[in-house]
N, C-alpha and C positions, 0 to 999 in steps of 0.2 A: 360578620360581615358581610356586605354582597359585592357580589361579582357579574360585572356584563360580560361575555363574551360576543365577537362577532368576527365574520369571516373576512380578511382583505376584500375580496371580490364582491364584498355587500358594500363597501364603502365606497369605492374608486366608480367615479363617473355620477354619483349622488351629489346634488347641490349643495353648497353652504347659503344659507337664509338667515336675514338680519331680525329683529327682533319683530317684526310687522310681519313677516313671510315670504318677505322681498326677496328673489335671489341677489348672490351676490357673484358669485361664479361654479364652476363646477372644479369636484374635488379631483386631482390628478395624480394625487399619491400619497401615502403618508409616509414620514422622514423620524428615523430611528437612528440612534449615539448608539455604537457599539461599544465596550470599553469589557471590563473583568467580571461582568454582572450576568446571569447565566439567562435574563430579561431581561434584554435592550430598551431601556424608555420610549414612550413615543417624545420627540422633542415639537411636533407641529405638521401640519400639513400643506401641501401645495396645492395651491387652487389658482384655475386657469380666469382670467378677469381680461376681457376688452384685448384677448391676443396673446398676454401678458403672462407668465405663472408667478404666481404672487406666494410667500411663506406668511404661513399664521400660525405662530406658537401655540401651545397645546392648552394653554391657561386660557387661548381668546373662546378655545372649542369646548361647544357642548357638548352632549355624550355621543358616542361616535355611533350607537346602537340604537338610536333613535330614529326614529320614521325619516326624518328631516335633519341635519348638521345644524345647526344653529351658531351664531359667532356672537361671542359675550361680549366682546368689546365695541369700542367706541367707534373708532375707526378705521379702516384698511390701511396699511402699509403698501404703499403702490410701487416701491423699489420691486426690481426684478429680483426673483429667489435666488438665489449663490449658495451650492452644497459647500458646509464646512469640514474639514477636516474630521474624519471618522464617520459619520453623516451617512448611510446608509437608505434609499428609496426603495420600499420594500416591491412598490410595483415593478417600478424600471430595474432595478438590480437584483431581484431574487425569483421574485416569480415567473414562473415556467424555466428558473436555471435549474442546473444543476450545483446540487449543496452534499457535502461530506457530513455523512451522518456516522459518531464515530462510532456510538451503539452497534456495532455488528459491522462498521467497516465501510459501508458498504452508500455506494453513491444514490442521492435520491432527486425524487425531480417535484419543487416545490408549485402545486399545481392550485395553491392555495393560502395562507395563512393567517393564522391564529389571532390575534391581540385581544387583549384583555384588561379591564378598570377593575382594580381593586384600591380602596382609599383615594377615591378620585382622581385616581394616576392611571395611566394607560404603558401598558407595555408588552411586547410580544414572546408568546409564550408557543407557539409549534409551528409546525409544520403539517401538513395533510399535503401526504402523496398520493391520493384516491385521483384517477383520473379525471380530464374534466369531464365536467356533467354530473360525477358522484360527489364532490365535494360540496357544493352548496345542501346537498342532503343530511350534510355528515350528523349535526346535533338531531334533527329528526329523527334519522331512523336509529339513534342509537351506538353509532359506529367510531366514540369519540377512541376507541383504543387504535384507531389508525392514525393517531394524532401524533406525530414526534416531537419530543420534547425540544424548544429550541436552546436548550443549554445542552443540547448534545452535538448542536448542530454548527457546521463552519462554512461560510461564503467563499467563494474564489475569488482574489482580487482581481483577475479579470474582466468580474461581473461588475466592479465598486472599484473602476479605475482611479480615484478621488480620495477612498479613504485608509489608502495606504496600509493597508488589512495584509498579514503572511501568516499563512496555515501555521496554527504552532504545532513544533517539533515536538514538544512534550506529551501532546494527544497521540502523532502520530507513532512515536516511541511502543506507544501500547499495544500495537495493532502487533500481528504478525510480520514479516514481512511478504508471506505470498499475499496476505489481505492486501497491505498497502499495495501490491505488486497488480491484483485486481481492481485496486481504484483507479490507478494510472490506464488502465488497460478500457477502464469504464469511460472513463475520461476524454473529454477532448487533448490533441497535442499541448494545447496552452495550459488546459488546466491541468495535465500530467506536469509539465516543465512544473509548476506551482510545487507539486508534492515532490518531483525529485530535488528540487532547491529546497524545503523544508529540512528532507531527511537528511540534503548533503550536510546536515552541523555536524553528522555521524558517520565518518567515513565508512564505518564496518556496517551500520544498515545499511548505507547505499547501496553498499557492492553486494548486500544479503538480497536487498529489493532489486537490484538490475539480476541476480541468477533467477528468482523470480517471474519475472517479464517473461515473456514469449519474444520467439526470436525477432520477428516484426518491429517491436516495437523497441527492444534494445539495439536495433540498429537505428532507428528514429531516434534514437535522445540524443548516439553518438555521434551523429551523422552531423550537429549542431557544438561540436564540443572540439575543441584543439587535441592534435596528437599526443598532448601534452595531458592532458585532462583525459581523456580516452583511456592513455594507461594506466593513472591512477586508481580510474576504477577497477581497470582489470588485473590491477595487481592484487587488490583483496579480493576478488574473487575465486572462488576453487580453480584450479590450474585446469581441469580439466574443458566447465564451463567458459572460463577466456579463451581457449584453445579455438574452440565452438564460436565463440561469437568474433575472434580475429578472422576465421576464416568468410564472415559473413559482410563484412566492412569493405568499401571499394579496394580494389586490390591495389594501388600504388600507397593506400594508407598503412598497410598491416607491416610491411618494415619500418617504416619511421616509427608506427606505434611501438611494436614490436622491441624497438630500440630503448624507448623510454621505458620501460619495464624494469621493475630491480632485478638483478644479478640472478638470484635464485629460483624469483618467479618466472624470469625470462631460461631459464633453463628446463623447469619443467614444461615450459607451455613448447618448446621446441621439440621437444620429445616425442611429446604428443600428439604435433602437429605432422609427425614420420609413419602415423597409423591411418587408416580410411577411417573414416568417425564412423560409420556404423557398424563399427565394430569394436569385441569388449577394448583392445586397444588404443581404439578412439576415446571411448566413454568410460575409463577407467582413470580411477585419480591414483597420482606417486607419492600419496602422505595416506599412509598407516605406520603400526607399531612391528616393529620386530626387535627380538632380542634375545641374548646368548642362553640356550639350551642348560647351560652350566649354571645358569644365576637361581634366583630362587622366583616366590611370587611375590615377596616384596618388591624387588628389583623390577620386575615386570607391572605393577601396579603404578611403583613412581613415574617406569617410561610412559605410560597413560596419561598420569597426571603432567608430565611435559609436555608431551604431546602437543602440538598445534594443527594434527588432522583433524576434520569434519567428525562429526561425534560417529555418526553413524560409520564409517569408518574403524572405530573402535572397540564396536561389539566385540572383534574377536583378535587376539593378538597371537602373533605369530612367531615362530619358533628358529633359530637358525644354529648350524653348528660352528665351528670355529674360521672357516672358508666362509661365512656368511649363506650356504645352502641352505636351501630350504629343509626341517624335518618335524616337522608338526606345527599343531596347531592348537589354541585351547578360548574358550568364549570368554570373555570378559566378565560373565555371569560367575563363572566357576572358580574363578580367581578372587572375586569380594567373598566367595562362600571359605576357600581354603583360608587355613593358618597362614600366614605370611613367611613363618621361615619353610615353609613347606617346601623342596628341592622343586623347580619348572618340570624336571624330565617325570617328574611322577603325575603328572596335572596332566601334559601335552597329548594329545592323539597322534593317528601319523598322520602321513602327509595329507593334506587336506584336498578336498575333491575341490577342482580348478578350474581356470579356462585358459584358453591362451590368446595372446591377441590378435590374431587373423579369426578368433570365430568372430561368427555374426551374431546379432544382436538376439536372432530368435533361439538361435543354438546354446546361447549363453545364458536367456532366460530359461529353455527348458532343463539345463543342468541344475541352477539355482533353485526352481519349482519340485524338481523328484529329490534332492537332496533338504529342502528346506534351509536355504540358505540366504541371510540376507545381508551378508556380503562374501564376497568369494575372490580369490586370488588371482592375478592375472601373473602367468609364470613362461619361464623361457621353455621351447622349445625341446631343452637337456631336463626339463623338470628341476631346476637350480635355485634361479633365482627369482627371486618376485620383482615382476616389472612396478605392479601397483595391482588396486583393487577395485572393483566393482560392486555399490552399495545398490540397494532393490530400489531405493527412492530414485537415483539417476537412471537405471536400468528404465522403471514401471512412467516415470517421465518421456524418455526419448520414445518406447512405442505407441505410448499417446499419440494422437493422430495431434496436427499442429491448429490451432486452433478449437482447443477442446474445451477450457474454460469457458469462452464463451458459445459453443453448440451446449454445455450443459448450464446456462445460468450462471456459472459460478462468477461471472463477470458480468454487470449490464447494472443500468440504472432499475433503481426499485421503484414500483410502483404500486 
């Protein structure tokens, strides 16, 4: 089976000629129809003739790989080209535009597009993200490995306004929230809104993505939402992240948004807002697991299973006396390795290394580093009550400079 491959840049602006070799017009674009197939078929070309754009169906077009593109029909339809639903113009809509590459979860720039002919039919098979000037040498120098399979590509609807496209949630859901956040941060605001709208089908995923966004983008996207919509997102975020974000929105919106929060989340956020954001109290999560020391390992594991606390906060279980005062802690791994009937008092350690809510982030980091802690309890001045926990992932994120993803190339358009 013979296969012809051609770059879009070598088709656009060539001439369509008749059987006698006379020029009919100049090729302006290649039209494909998007659908469920991984490699969308070419349905025709747009030809400029006498100052108007005409549509020539693929069945009336000779090989695009030839030096001249030959018209195979008898007469040219002189009606102006009108795009139909689902049709994409490769040059106008995709060339030099951002596209989502779901393999690796990155944005790529389509510096050229690869079209292939198989069994007489042409289809789009790939995108070349090479910088301008390199794409034309793609096949001659053996760099075909740089081509991204079009099956893993998704265009933005803002690039194709009449195609009624929508970024598929099912593809985004396979990416980690941090990867989706990287896509949003690398995209334009309009493109980012499309991604956020797509993940909005899953309110939990939407909240996870918002937590991963830098503060600038979080605020930017909340500005276009009503107070109630903003509260819906904050409700599903970790309470410490929700409190941080609430402080960044316009002051006149804070109380109305806070009022829309669910009562449980509202109480947690209000408590966190009483602490300086640059302290352990401002960073801590009020969600953790504490059980009575009089129980057994089975009860402690059951409390972990029933908890809605973030996974990072569940690495350690805290033990309290009958008055609710902290008496010790035990690693989750230790509980899993211990017989379920064992008394909890036999496996807990003494009062764990801890921090206080007024400690600054660097002092908190030093203690967690010295004692190799992935999660540290925040206790009151009397060393009796656990107020919350600081997890290592939240601490590292807070200590890193703003915009670090961009500075280290984590969120950028791949070339």
